[in-house]
C-alpha positions as a Markdown table, in Angstrom:
| # | Residue | x | y | z |
|---|---|---|---|---|
| 1 | Met | -0.1 | 0.1 | 0.4 |
| 2 | Thr | 1.5 | 3.2 | -0.9 |
| 3 | Leu | 0.6 | 6.6 | 0.9 |
| 4 | Thr | 0.2 | 9.9 | -1.1 |
| 5 | Leu | 0.0 | 13.3 | 0.1 |
| 6 | Thr | -3.5 | 13.8 | 0.9 |
| 7 | Asp | -3.1 | 10.1 | 2.7 |
| 8 | Arg | -0.5 | 11.0 | 4.3 |
| 9 | Ala | -2.1 | 14.2 | 5.5 |
| 10 | Arg | -5.3 | 12.1 | 7.0 |
| 11 | Thr | -3.1 | 9.8 | 8.4 |
| 12 | Ser | -1.3 | 12.8 | 10.7 |
| 13 | Ala | -3.9 | 14.8 | 11.5 |
| 14 | Pro | -4.4 | 15.0 | 15.5 |
| 15 | Ala | -7.9 | 13.1 | 16.4 |
| 16 | Ser | -9.9 | 15.9 | 17.4 |
| 17 | Val | -9.7 | 17.5 | 13.6 |
| 18 | Pro | -11.6 | 15.7 | 11.2 |
| 19 | Ala | -9.6 | 14.8 | 8.5 |
| 20 | Ser | -11.0 | 16.8 | 5.6 |
| 21 | Glu | -10.4 | 19.9 | 8.2 |
| 22 | Ala | -6.6 | 19.1 | 8.5 |
| 23 | Ala | -4.3 | 21.8 | 6.8 |
| 24 | Pro | -3.2 | 20.0 | 3.9 |
| 25 | Val | 0.9 | 19.0 | 3.6 |
| 26 | Pro | 2.3 | 21.2 | 1.1 |
| 27 | Ala | 4.4 | 20.2 | -2.0 |
| 28 | Pro | 8.0 | 20.8 | -2.7 |
| 29 | Ala | 9.3 | 23.8 | -4.9 |
| 30 | Pro | 10.1 | 22.8 | -8.5 |
| 31 | Ala | 14.1 | 23.9 | -8.5 |
| 32 | Pro | 15.2 | 26.5 | -9.8 |
| 33 | Arg | 16.0 | 26.6 | -13.6 |
| 34 | Arg | 19.5 | 26.2 | -14.6 |
| 35 | Ala | 20.5 | 30.2 | -13.7 |
| 36 | Ala | 24.1 | 28.6 | -12.5 |
| 37 | Gly | 24.5 | 27.1 | -15.5 |
| 38 | Arg | 24.4 | 30.7 | -18.1 |
| 39 | Glu | 26.0 | 32.5 | -15.8 |
| 40 | Ala | 28.6 | 29.9 | -16.0 |
| 41 | Asp | 28.4 | 30.3 | -20.0 |
| 42 | Gly | 28.6 | 34.0 | -19.8 |
| 43 | Leu | 31.7 | 34.3 | -17.6 |
| 44 | Ala | 33.8 | 31.7 | -19.8 |
| 45 | Val | 32.6 | 33.7 | -22.6 |
| 46 | Ala | 33.7 | 37.0 | -20.2 |
| 47 | Ser | 37.2 | 35.0 | -19.9 |
| 48 | Phe | 38.4 | 34.8 | -23.6 |
| 49 | Val | 37.4 | 38.2 | -24.2 |
| 50 | Leu | 39.2 | 39.2 | -21.8 |
| 51 | Gly | 42.0 | 37.0 | -21.8 |
| 52 | Leu | 41.9 | 38.2 | -25.8 |
| 53 | Val | 41.9 | 41.9 | -25.1 |
| 54 | Gly | 44.5 | 42.0 | -22.7 |
| 55 | Leu | 47.0 | 41.0 | -25.1 |
| 56 | Leu | 46.8 | 43.9 | -26.7 |
| 57 | Ala | 46.6 | 46.4 | -23.5 |
| 58 | Phe | 45.6 | 46.5 | -20.0 |
| 59 | Asn | 47.2 | 43.0 | -19.6 |
| 60 | Leu | 48.8 | 43.3 | -16.2 |
| 61 | Leu | 44.5 | 43.8 | -14.8 |
| 62 | Leu | 43.1 | 41.7 | -17.4 |
| 63 | Gly | 44.9 | 38.8 | -17.4 |
| 64 | Pro | 44.3 | 37.9 | -13.8 |
| 65 | Thr | 40.5 | 38.8 | -14.0 |
| 66 | Ala | 40.3 | 36.3 | -17.6 |
| 67 | Ile | 42.5 | 33.8 | -15.0 |
| 68 | Val | 40.0 | 33.9 | -12.0 |
| 69 | Met | 36.7 | 34.3 | -14.6 |
| 70 | Ala | 37.9 | 31.3 | -16.4 |
| 71 | Leu | 38.4 | 29.1 | -12.7 |
| 72 | Leu | 35.0 | 30.2 | -11.7 |
| 73 | Ser | 33.3 | 29.0 | -15.1 |
| 74 | Leu | 35.1 | 25.7 | -15.1 |
| 75 | Ala | 34.1 | 25.2 | -11.4 |
| 76 | Arg | 30.2 | 26.0 | -11.8 |
| 77 | Arg | 30.6 | 23.9 | -14.9 |
| 78 | Thr | 30.0 | 25.8 | -18.0 |
| 79 | Arg | 28.6 | 24.0 | -21.1 |
| 80 | Arg | 31.2 | 26.0 | -23.0 |
| 81 | Pro | 34.8 | 24.1 | -21.4 |
| 82 | Gly | 36.3 | 24.9 | -24.9 |
| 83 | Arg | 36.2 | 28.7 | -24.6 |
| 84 | Ala | 36.8 | 28.4 | -20.5 |
| 85 | Tyr | 40.2 | 27.2 | -21.3 |
| 86 | Leu | 40.9 | 29.2 | -24.3 |
| 87 | Gly | 40.5 | 32.1 | -21.6 |
| 88 | Leu | 42.3 | 30.6 | -19.0 |
| 89 | Ala | 45.0 | 30.0 | -21.7 |
| 90 | Leu | 44.9 | 33.8 | -23.1 |
| 91 | Gly | 45.1 | 35.3 | -19.0 |
| 92 | Val | 48.5 | 32.9 | -18.4 |
| 93 | Ala | 49.9 | 34.6 | -22.5 |
| 94 | Asp | 48.6 | 37.8 | -21.5 |
| 95 | Leu | 51.2 | 37.4 | -17.9 |
| 96 | Val | 53.8 | 36.1 | -20.3 |
| 97 | Val | 53.4 | 38.9 | -22.3 |
| 98 | Leu | 53.6 | 41.0 | -19.4 |
| 99 | Ala | 56.9 | 39.7 | -18.1 |
| 100 | Val | 58.6 | 40.2 | -21.3 |
| 101 | Leu | 58.1 | 43.1 | -22.1 |
| 102 | Val | 59.2 | 44.4 | -18.1 |
| 103 | Thr | 61.9 | 41.8 | -19.0 |
| 104 | Val | 62.9 | 43.6 | -22.4 |
| 105 | Asn | 61.3 | 46.9 | -22.3 |
| 106 | Gly | 61.1 | 47.8 | -18.7 |
| 107 | Thr | 58.0 | 49.0 | -18.7 |
| 108 | Val | 54.7 | 47.4 | -19.0 |
| 109 | Ser | 53.5 | 49.0 | -22.2 |
| 110 | Trp | 53.5 | 48.7 | -25.5 |
| 111 | Asn | 57.2 | 49.4 | -27.6 |
| 112 | Leu | 56.6 | 50.5 | -31.4 |
| 113 | Gly | 58.0 | 52.9 | -32.3 |
| 114 | Gly | 62.5 | 52.4 | -32.8 |
């Protein structure tokens, strides 16, 4: 014999209260939509874009930001792991470019002139 929600409400009602007047047991709330997946996908795309832009400008700021966003999106199980890994690689490349610029020119900016 299987008890349904209405049967459980009837059996759990106190003896002084008739079963028809007992408070019904609320149904469990539905699970929220997968908003975290969409947020993780957005983080993966943002890390890719920031890593790409960071190769040309503001690599001191955009490189670590791309790395953090890529790691967050991977931790939140993004549906776009390839883009998150590219964002992570580009963020690391930003820091490598920064290290090369500091070593070669002694500055943190590009020097395209002679």
